[in-house]
C-alpha angles and dihedrals in degrees: 000000000000117000117248119229092261095047091046090052090049091050090049092049090049091049097050092044094050094041093045094049091045092052091052096044094043096042094108089052092045092051092043093053091047092051094048092048092048092051099040103034104019126223139007100051094180128058112218125191139158112251134176114259134174109350089003092288111153123248134168114257121206125213136152110267112254100170136067112258092232113090096190132055125241090271092053099255119138113255124222121236089256092058094043094051111099123224090248090046091053090053092049091050094047089055094038088236092131087071096060097095087062086077085079089055088055093051089049091052096244092113144018129227088245126031142093111316114257110246133187124310091232090062093066098088090044096063121098113235088259094050091047089064086080085083093061087093133040113276117253143222086232133010147174092281092052093057090043099061108314107209093351093081131067126264090250091053090048093051092047089054090046091055090045088056092049091053099042111025125128135151093277091055090048091054091048091051092049091052091046090048092057090050092048093049093047091049090042092222122167095006096141135031118230090337091304123129091231138015116279115259114283106238097178139272122254108250107234090211091059091046092050092048092053095056 
């Protein structure tokens, strides 16, 4: 379902309140992580990247840096994400602490506490029209897909859950997802996909409507 103006305003109020309070309460942790990263890994402390937001419009996402800045090894070979991920970065990811700076994105209005996770800009033309509906709401720090397997499920399963959220979400669902997120993080379930640090690149899903039309 599409949010009405009043329900959208309520969701926005909920987001800014939760994110604002979290930033204040967690400020010692936020500063502590930044200091440790700066000392152990050097600058930059934050990872910045353009991601698609509401309607696919780009915004800059903020996360704690978990990878080495160098993309190649000493002998010039390209390094995988697993090799580039630092030991400290691996710890931050396993506890989902690398996502904490996104609370500022929520305050700014780029993101919501709950919604489909913002992916890469280059994925936009690879979505089917149905999958692209995930951009009908603000992206979230957590979402239905994240509490239903995180990186342990396929892209297609993720996008189906994202669209389900777009069609059915309300404040009660958001609260349920937040509670389930805390349980998932504490149990550290679905952190990696097939023993990889991150999901494999999304190369696109064949649109069944196109396939049917070509027969």
